C-alpha positions as CSV (number, residue, x, y, z in Angstrom):
1,M,0.0,-0.1,0.0
2,A,2.8,2.2,1.1
3,K,4.3,1.8,-2.4
4,G,1.3,2.9,-4.1
5,H,0.4,5.5,-2.9
6,P,3.6,7.5,-1.4
7,D,2.5,11.3,-0.5
8,Q,0.3,9.5,1.7
9,A,2.2,6.7,3.5
10,D,4.0,9.8,4.1
11,K,2.3,11.9,6.1
12,G,1.9,9.1,8.2
13,V,5.7,8.4,8.7
14,A,5.9,12.0,10.0
15,G,3.0,12.2,12.1
16,A,3.9,8.7,13.8
17,E,7.8,11.0,14.4
18,R,6.0,13.6,15.4
19,L,3.9,12.2,18.5
20,V,7.0,10.1,20.0
21,D,9.2,12.6,19.4
22,E,6.4,15.5,21.6
23,R,5.6,12.4,24.4
24,T,9.6,11.6,24.5
25,G,10.0,15.7,25.4
26,D,12.7,14.9,21.6
27,K,15.5,12.8,23.9
28,C,15.1,10.2,20.6
29,D,14.6,12.8,18.2
30,A,18.2,10.6,16.9
31,Q,16.3,6.7,16.5
32,T,12.5,8.0,15.7
33,Y,14.4,9.8,12.9
34,K,16.7,7.0,12.2
35,A,13.1,4.6,11.8
36,A,11.1,7.2,9.8
37,E,14.4,7.8,7.3
38,A,14.0,3.4,7.2
39,A,10.7,3.5,6.9
40,R,10.7,5.7,4.1
41,R,13.2,4.0,1.9
42,S,11.3,0.8,2.6
43,Y,8.5,2.2,0.1
44,G,11.1,4.6,-2.7
45,N,10.8,7.7,-0.9
46,D,13.9,8.9,1.3
47,T,13.4,12.6,1.1
48,P,13.3,13.6,4.7
49,E,9.8,15.1,6.1
50,R,11.5,18.2,9.1
């Protein structure tokens, strides 16, 4: 599904990353960024949305 709708998938990844960062007070920012990048690469969109 993500490969067919990369823009929607990217919004979901960005939202999840933002939510985790908010709940952890940005303590895990590097880890959430790395995980979001891995997710984006998995469906072919490696442009970070920051």
